[in-house]
N, C-alpha and C positions, 0 to 999 in steps of 0.2 A: 570476572563474571560476565556471562553472555546476557545480552538484553532480552532475547527471546529464545526459548528452548521448547521444541516440540518432540515429545517422546512417545513412540509407538502409537501414534494417532490412528484411530480407525473410525470411520463414519459409514453408517448404513442408511439407505433410504428404503424402508420396507425390508424386503429380503435381499436387496441389491447392495453389495459393498462397493462404495464409490471411492473410499480412501482406506488403505490397508497398511498398517505398521509403518507410518511415515515418521522419520526422525530427521530433524534439521535444526540448526542453530543459526542465530543472527548475532554475531559478536557486537559489542558496543561500538558505535561509531562507524559501522560498516554497512554496505548494501549487499544483500544476497538476492540474486535473481532466481525465481522459481519459474521454470519454463517447460512448456509441453503443449501439445495440440489441444484443440477444443474438446472438452469432455474428459480430460486426463485427471481431473480432480483438484486442480490448482485453486479455483475459487472456493471450493468446499473447505480446503485447508484454511483459507482466509476467514470464511464464515465461522468455522469452528473456533478459530483463535479469538475472535471478538465476541463469541457467545451467541451468534445468530443461529448456529446449528449446535445441537448437543452431541458431543463425541460419544461413541459407543465403547471406546477404549482409549487408554493412553492419558497423557498429561500435557498441559501447556503451561509453561512457567514464564513469567515476566519479571525481570530483575530478581530471579530466584524464588518468586512467590507463585504458587499455583493459581491459575485463572479459571480453573474448572470447578464448578459447584455453585452453591447459592449463598455461601457465607460472605460476611463483610470483607474479609481479606481477598477473596476471589473477585468480588465486585470492584474493589479498589485496584486490583491487578489488571482487570479488563479495561479500566479507564486509562491505564498507561499504554494501551493499544488503541490506535485509531485507524479506521479504514477509509480510504478514498476509493470511491466506486468508479466503475468503468465509464458510465454514461453521465456526463455532466448536465445533460438536458433533463433526465428523469430524476436526478439526485437532489434537485432543489425544488421546493414547493413554489409553483409559479405565482401563487397568490401572496407569498410572503416576501418582503424586502430582503435583500441579501444581508443587510445588517441585522434584521430580525432572525434570520436563519443562524447566523453566527452567535447572536446573543442567546438563542435557545440552547446552543451547544455549551455556552458558558454556564448556563443554569444547570445543565445536566451534570456538571462536575460536583455539584453539592455545595460549592462555595457561595457565600453571600456577597452579592455585588450591590453597591449603591447604583442608582441610575447613572450618575456621572461617571463612576468607575467603569460601568459596563459599556457605556458609549465610547469612552476613551480606549478601552481594550479592543473593541470592535474596530475602531479606526486604526489602531496599531497593527492589528492582524491584517487588515487590508493593505496597509503600507508594506508589510512584510512580504506579501505576495505580489507587490508592484501594481496595485490597483489604487485608484483615487479614492481616498476615504470619504470625500464629499459625495460619493455615489452610494453610500450605505443605504439610503432610502429608496434606491431604484429596485425594480423587480427584475428577476432573472432574465426575462424576455428582452431586456435592453442590452444584454451582453452577448458576445460571440462565444463559440464553444470553448476556445482556449481561455477566455476570461472566466467562463463559468467553472472550468476545472480549477482555476486559481482560487475561486471562491470556495469550492469544496475543500481544497487544501487548507485554506484559512480556517474553515469550520473545523476541520480535523485538528489543527494546531490549537484551537480553543481549549481542547482537553488536556493540553500540556503533556503530550505523549512522550514516552521514551522510545517507542517503536511506532513507525508509520508503515501501514500495509497499503501499498499502491497496487490495486487490482486492475490491470489492463487500462491504466489511466491515460494512455496515449493512443489507444487503438481506434477511437472514434474521431481523432483529430487529423488535420492535414499534416504533412511531413514537417513543414517549416514550424508549425505550432507545436508539434511533438518535441522538437528540439528545445524550444523555449521552456516547456514544462519540465523536461529532463534536466535542463540547466538550473531551473528554479529548485528542483528537489536537491540537487547537489549543493547549491548555495545554502539552502535551509539546513542541510545536514551539517555543513561546516559551522554555521552560525549557532545552531541549537544543540549540536552533539547528537543528532537523531541517529537511530538505527533504522534501516529500511528493509522491508521484505517487498521486493519488486516482482510482481507477477505479470507474465507476458507469454504470448505464443511466438513472439518475434525475437529470434536469437541476436539479430543485429542490434536491436534496442537494448537487450539485456547485456550484451557485450560492452556497449557504450557506458552504461551506468553502474554495472555491478562489479564488486570485488571478488565475489564467489558466486557460483551458480549450482543449482540443483535441477536435475532433469527428471521430469515426471511423466509416466506413461501408465495408463490403465489403473490409476489410483496408487501407484507405487513409485518410489524414487529408484531410478535405474543407475544414476551416478551423480556424484557431487565432487566439487573441487574448486581450486582457484581458477578464475574465469579464463584468462589467457592460456593457461596450461591445458585446461580441459578442452577448450575449443580448438586448440592446436593439435591435440592428441586425444580425441575422444576414444573411450574404451568400449562404449556400447554402440551397436549398430544403429539404434534409434537416434542417438545424438548425431551421428553422421547423417542420417536422413533429414533431421532438422537443419543441419548445416547446408546440405545440398539444396534445401528449399529456399535458402536466402540468396537473392540474385547476386549480391556482391558482399563478401565478408572478408576480403583480403586485407582491407584497410579499416582501421578504427574510425567509426563515424565521427565527424566534426559538425556540430550544429551551430548556427549563428543565433544568438539570443535576440 
């Protein structure tokens, strides 16, 4: 069974269709890259998947259960999807401690937590993303951009997702920090069995982290396939344009953690 299946997804903003008949799957335990230029509809796909945008057509299934609609089953399915946003500076409430932000995500799951259990779980999540749990009481302003992105990942993990949607999570970070975040996602995938939909405009980054890649343009997928094969032999001219825009793509990127 696939972890995430998107079938014939369409989304309109007013009279404008921004996503049209998108079909993609994220197999269990794999990372699928969704790549395209700004305005191609990538983030709208993510927003529709987690329920921030209502689809105008199609279905989104998590572990075989539809996440579209208002029923209890759909709500439970959406909880199995967690989104990590692009900007780690605006994604966190500057007035709330990082531990408080993560605890709030724990409460959103609907599970009952005692105070001690909640504190222990917050500390465990911070350790999981390689942050000092003793800093749970600090405000976001005390952390760097890369550290804040680790916090947002910890908050997403609080929902115990089967699928993590990472929407341009490295684009606001320095290159060396980007590598650390990509390596962390790979580590968490191995530890937790996560499936990841990784959204980016950067084909070099997508190549580094993704098993499969879907190329999106003007709200439609233009081609999909196994990453190395597709990037070595792109069938669509637009994919070649994206490849030509990457300064160096001959060697697979290696980042130091």
